[in-house]
C-alpha positions in Angstrom: 44.3 -24.9 0.6 43.9 -22.1 3.1 45.9 -22.5 6.3 43.8 -21.9 9.5 46.7 -19.9 10.9 49.4 -18.0 9.1 52.8 -19.6 9.4 55.5 -17.4 10.7 58.8 -19.2 10.1 61.3 -16.9 8.4 60.5 -14.1 10.8 62.0 -16.2 13.6 65.5 -16.6 12.0 67.2 -15.8 15.3 65.6 -18.8 17.0 66.6 -21.2 14.2 70.3 -20.2 14.7 70.3 -21.4 18.3 70.5 -25.2 17.6 73.5 -24.9 15.2 75.4 -22.6 17.5 74.8 -25.0 20.5 76.0 -28.0 18.4 79.1 -26.0 17.4 79.9 -25.0 21.0 79.6 -28.6 22.2 81.8 -29.8 19.4 84.4 -27.3 20.3 84.4 -28.4 23.9 84.6 -32.1 23.0 87.4 -31.4 20.5 89.4 -29.3 22.9 89.0 -31.8 25.8 90.3 -34.7 23.8 93.1 -32.6 22.2 94.3 -31.3 25.6 94.1 -34.7 27.4 96.1 -36.4 24.7 98.4 -33.4 24.0 97.7 -33.8 20.3 95.4 -31.7 18.2 94.7 -34.6 15.9 93.1 -36.4 18.8 90.3 -33.8 18.9 88.6 -35.9 16.2 88.6 -39.7 16.1 90.9 -39.8 13.1 91.2 -43.2 11.4 94.4 -44.7 10.0 93.3 -43.7 6.5 94.3 -40.2 7.6 96.5 -40.5 10.6 98.5 -43.6 9.6 98.5 -46.9 11.6 99.6 -50.5 11.6 98.2 -53.7 10.2 98.5 -57.0 12.0 98.2 -59.9 9.6 97.6 -63.4 11.0 97.4 -66.1 8.3 94.9 -68.6 9.8 93.5 -70.4 6.7 90.0 -70.7 5.4 89.0 -73.6 7.7 89.5 -71.5 10.8 88.1 -68.2 9.4 84.9 -69.8 7.9 84.0 -71.3 11.3 82.3 -68.6 13.3 83.3 -70.0 16.7 86.9 -70.4 15.7 87.0 -67.0 14.1 85.6 -65.4 17.3 88.1 -67.3 19.4 91.1 -66.1 17.3 89.8 -62.5 17.0 89.1 -62.2 20.8 92.6 -63.4 21.6 94.2 -61.0 19.1 92.1 -58.1 20.4 93.2 -58.9 24.0 96.8 -58.7 22.9 96.5 -55.4 21.1 94.6 -53.8 24.0 96.8 -55.5 26.7 97.8 -53.3 29.6 100.8 -55.5 30.1 102.1 -54.7 26.6 101.4 -51.0 27.1 103.5 -51.1 30.3 106.4 -52.7 28.3 106.1 -50.0 25.6 106.1 -47.2 28.3 109.2 -48.7 29.9 110.9 -49.1 26.6 110.3 -45.4 25.7 111.6 -44.3 29.0 114.7 -46.4 29.1 115.8 -46.0 25.4 114.5 -42.6 24.4 113.8 -40.8 27.7 110.2 -40.2 26.7 107.4 -40.5 29.2 104.2 -41.9 27.6 100.9 -42.2 29.4 99.9 -45.9 29.5 96.6 -45.1 27.9 98.4 -43.7 24.8 100.5 -46.9 24.5 97.4 -49.1 24.2 96.4 -49.8 20.6 93.0 -48.6 19.4 91.6 -51.0 16.8 90.2 -49.3 13.7 88.6 -52.2 11.9 89.0 -55.8 11.0 88.7 -57.7 7.7 89.7 -60.9 6.1 92.0 -61.2 3.1 93.2 -63.9 0.7 91.8 -67.4 0.1 92.2 -71.0 1.0 95.2 -71.7 3.1 96.4 -68.2 2.6 93.3 -66.6 4.1 94.3 -64.1 6.8 92.8 -61.9 9.5 93.8 -58.3 9.2 93.4 -56.0 12.1 94.1 -52.3 11.6 95.1 -50.1 14.6 96.6 -46.8 15.4 100.3 -45.9 15.9 101.8 -44.3 18.9 101.0 -40.6 18.7 103.6 -38.4 17.1 103.6 -36.4 20.3 105.3 -39.3 22.0 107.0 -41.3 19.3 110.3 -40.5 17.7 110.7 -39.2 14.1 111.7 -42.7 13.0 108.7 -44.3 14.8 110.9 -46.4 17.0 108.3 -46.7 19.8 105.5 -47.8 17.4 107.8 -50.3 15.8 108.9 -51.7 19.2 105.2 -52.1 20.2 104.5 -53.9 16.9 107.5 -56.2 17.6 106.3 -57.0 21.1 102.8 -57.8 19.8 104.1 -60.1 17.0 106.4 -61.9 19.4 103.6 -62.6 21.9 101.2 -63.8 19.2 103.8 -66.0 17.6 104.6 -67.6 21.0 100.9 -68.2 21.6 100.4 -70.0 18.3 103.7 -71.9 18.6 102.5 -73.3 21.9 98.9 -73.9 20.9 99.1 -74.6 17.2 102.5 -76.3 16.8 102.0 -77.6 13.3 99.6 -75.1 11.9 102.1 -73.0 10.0 100.3 -69.8 11.1 102.2 -66.7 10.0 102.1 -63.4 11.9 103.4 -60.1 10.8 102.8 -56.3 11.1 103.2 -53.5 8.6 103.5 -49.8 9.3 101.3 -47.4 7.4 102.2 -43.7 7.1 99.8 -40.9 6.7 101.1 -39.7 3.3 98.2 -41.2 1.4 95.7 -39.2 3.5 96.8 -35.8 2.1 95.9 -37.0 -1.4 92.6 -38.4 -0.2 91.7 -35.2 1.6 92.7 -33.0 -1.3 90.6 -35.0 -3.7 87.6 -34.9 -1.4 87.9 -31.1 -0.9 88.2 -30.6 -4.7 85.1 -32.7 -5.3 83.1 -30.8 -2.7 84.3 -27.4 -4.0 83.4 -28.3 -7.6 80.0 -29.6 -6.5 79.2 -26.4 -4.6 80.2 -24.2 -7.5 78.1 -26.2 -10.0 75.1 -26.1 -7.6 75.5 -22.3 -7.2 75.6 -21.8 -11.0 72.6 -24.1 -11.5 70.5 -22.4 -8.9 71.5 -18.9 -10.2 70.3 -19.8 -13.7 67.2 -21.7 -12.5 66.1 -19.3 -9.9 68.2 -16.2 -8.9 71.4 -15.3 -7.1 69.8 -14.9 -3.7 68.4 -18.4 -3.9 71.8 -19.7 -4.9 73.6 -18.0 -2.0 71.0 -19.2 0.5 71.2 -22.8 -0.8 75.0 -22.8 -0.6 75.0 -21.4 2.9 72.5 -24.1 3.9 74.8 -26.8 2.2 77.8 -25.5 4.2 75.6 -25.7 7.3 74.7 -29.3 6.6 78.3 -30.3 6.1 79.4 -28.4 9.2 76.7 -29.9 11.4 77.7 -33.4 10.1 81.3 -32.8 11.1 80.4 -31.3 14.5 78.2 -34.3 15.4 80.9 -36.7 14.2 83.3 -35.0 16.7 80.7 -35.1 19.5 79.9 -38.8 19.0 83.5 -39.7 18.4 82.8 -41.4 15.1 85.9 -42.4 13.2 87.0 -40.1 10.4 88.2 -42.2 7.5 87.5 -42.9 3.8 84.0 -43.9 4.7 83.4 -40.4 6.2 84.6 -38.8 3.0 82.1 -40.9 1.1 79.4 -39.8 3.5 80.5 -36.1 3.1 80.2 -36.3 -0.7 76.8 -38.1 -0.4 75.4 -35.3 1.8 76.7 -32.6 -0.5 74.9 -34.2 -3.3 71.7 -35.1 -1.5 70.9 -32.5 1.1 70.3 -29.7 -1.5 67.2 -31.5 -2.8 64.7 -30.3 -0.3 66.0 -26.7 -0.5 65.6 -26.8 -4.3 62.0 -27.9 -3.9 61.2 -25.0 -1.5 62.8 -22.4 -3.8 60.9 -23.9 -6.8 57.6 -23.3 -5.0 58.8 -19.8 -3.9 59.4 -18.9 -7.6 55.9 -20.1 -8.5 54.3 -18.2 -5.7 56.2 -15.0 -6.5 55.0 -15.2 -10.1 51.4 -15.4 -8.9 51.8 -12.5 -6.5 53.4 -10.3 -9.2 50.4 -11.0 -11.5 48.1 -9.4 -8.9 49.9 -6.1 -8.7 53.1 -5.4 -10.6 53.5 -1.9 -9.1 54.0 -3.2 -5.5 56.9 -5.0 -3.9 56.4 -8.6 -2.9 55.8 -9.8 0.6 58.7 -12.3 0.6 58.1 -13.5 4.1 54.5 -14.5 3.4 55.4 -16.1 0.1 58.3 -18.1 1.6 56.3 -19.2 4.6 53.5 -20.4 2.4 56.0 -22.2 0.2 57.6 -24.0 3.1 54.1 -25.2 4.3 53.2 -26.3 0.8 56.3 -28.4 0.5 56.5 -29.6 4.1 54.9 -33.0 3.6 57.1 -33.7 0.6 60.2 -32.8 2.6 59.2 -35.0 5.5 58.3 -38.0 3.4 61.5 -37.9 1.3 63.7 -37.5 4.5 61.9 -40.3 6.4 62.1 -42.8 3.5 65.8 -42.1 3.2 66.4 -42.2 6.9 64.7 -45.6 7.2 67.0 -47.2 4.7 70.2 -45.7 6.1 69.2 -46.4 9.7 68.7 -50.1 8.9 72.3 -50.1 7.4 73.6 -48.5 10.6 71.9 -51.1 12.8 72.7 -54.3 11.0 75.8 -53.2 9.1 79.4 -53.8 9.9 81.6 -51.2 11.7 82.7 -49.7 8.4 79.1 -49.5 7.2 78.1 -47.7 10.4 81.0 -45.3 10.0 79.4 -44.3 6.7 75.7 -44.5 7.7 75.9 -42.4 10.9 77.4 -39.3 9.3 74.8 -39.6 6.5 72.0 -39.7 9.1 73.5 -36.5 10.8 73.7 -34.8 7.4 70.1 -35.8 6.5 68.7 -34.3 9.7 70.8 -31.1 9.2 69.6 -30.9 5.5 66.0 -31.2 6.5 66.4 -28.5 9.1 68.3 -26.1 6.8 65.9 -26.5 3.9 62.9 -25.5 6.1 64.4 -22.7 8.2 68.0 -21.8 7.4 67.9 -21.3 3.7 64.4 -19.7 3.5 65.2 -17.3 6.4 68.5 -16.2 4.8 66.8 -15.7 1.5 64.1 -13.5 3.0 66.7 -11.3 4.8 68.6 -10.7 1.6 65.6 -10.4 -0.7 63.7 -8.1 1.5 66.7 -5.7 1.7 67.2 -5.8 -2.1 63.6 -5.3 -3.0 63.1 -2.4 -0.6 66.2 -0.6 -2.0 64.9 -1.1 -5.5 61.4 0.1 -4.6 62.9 3.3 -2.9 65.0 3.9 -6.0 62.0 3.7 -8.3 59.9 5.9 -5.9 57.4 3.0 -5.4 57.7 3.6 -1.7 59.4 6.2 0.5 62.4 5.4 2.6 60.6 5.3 6.0 57.1 4.2 4.8 55.6 0.8 5.1 55.6 -1.0 1.8 52.5 -2.1 0.0 52.8 -5.7 -0.8 51.5 -7.3 -3.9 48.4 -9.5 -3.2 48.1 -8.2 0.3 44.6 -8.3 1.8 43.2 -5.3 3.8 
């Protein structure tokens, strides 16, 4: 189908770089602001307890209470009010000053809830609330201040249930979680991503050519980077769900790029059949290939976006922590497959083809090349 107006996409590669650069700069500003305010580089991102460590409050309430929505909400709202209590934060600040000569901002002493879940069954059914520890910038090496805060929290909750539920046998406890497991999780995730990238590069090099492979990998890195930057900007928690989203995007976002390069390969073959003595007009070929696959790329992205957006809207907090980064990655992948990867491919391919043509005396160094299939 003949287009009424020739698309000029890859020629505007400078314009396509503006959006990623802006997102990067905003992410740097957000990251730096939170890190400076909290005097802790780890606070630049919203690091979950899977990576940063934390504490778990366990309250054994029994199935009768937890299966009743109204009673569940009543208990959770109370527990949340204790964890985020300004009064407890003031006690922690005073303890740190009196016993360790450490000045802690009251905001840093307030617990930040990561997520909530139930555990166990029957009378042993418990409500588990995971929240952050006191930042290492303020706590001691032996985590005395975090442990003191946990003890204050437990004592207050026990007193509340002793007064209001005398014969219930409700058990309350906290446990400290270190960040040691996070190193293994991060290392495993990075290894998985690295292996995936290498395999994709090898596949594309065999299926297409090295320049397609390099362009696809750069686009993939762009997608992952944009996902990370947007997670920083919107303060989405970085935990094991984020790692799952990262691996999902690495596996999925390459699809549209592969489709575009497949069409590029077909169109290059057709152009070469017209005049084998001329070099190819890569810009025209790639622009046409993008337009020919545009509808397919839009449709595949929209159908996936609909499903994952529904999950983000109706899902739990942990589901949203997976769904939102995937949405960011899908948008970044759609963008990179249409403008980033094709533009980079043309920049490299044009340079290589021109050098080859000069070497073979097909064109002179300063002359305008004759493109295969070009119309006068």
